[in-house]
C-alpha positions, 0 to 999 in steps of 0.5 A: 958620644953625641951619636949614642945619646941621640940613638938612645933617645930615638929607640923608645920613640921608634918602639912606641911608634911601631906599637901604636901603628900595630894597634891602629891597624886593628881599628881600620874598618873592613870594606864591608861587614861589621863597623862600629860608628863612634860619634865624636860630636855629642849626640844620641844613638837615634841620630847615628842610627838614622843617618847610618840606616839612610846610608844602607847600613843594618843595625847589629848592636849598640856600641860600647860608648854612648851614642855609638852603634855597630852596623853591617854595611859598606865602608864606602857608603858610610864614609861620607855621611860619617865625616859630615856627622862627625863620627869615626868608623872603626872595625867592630869585633864581636867581643865587647861591642855592646848588646844585641839589638832586639 
């Protein structure tokens, strides 16, 4: 009877883990293309834009969160600056990624 109780406990854990893994896979940024930069450390979009531009990224739009931006660039050139500035890089989808920059 203990075996059945344990399997009942683990079933929801495995299901939730698989769902989270699938959701997380949609956030992995592409090697190059549209990438959303989300600052974890509070800051403004101008600071984020500055270091992203210096890393070779081109602005596409404002991000969905304060201080975030969507850029076109290479993941590998943005990765080190993002880590050093406390920002997350995620895949940017065209829907819901903010307004176009002028």
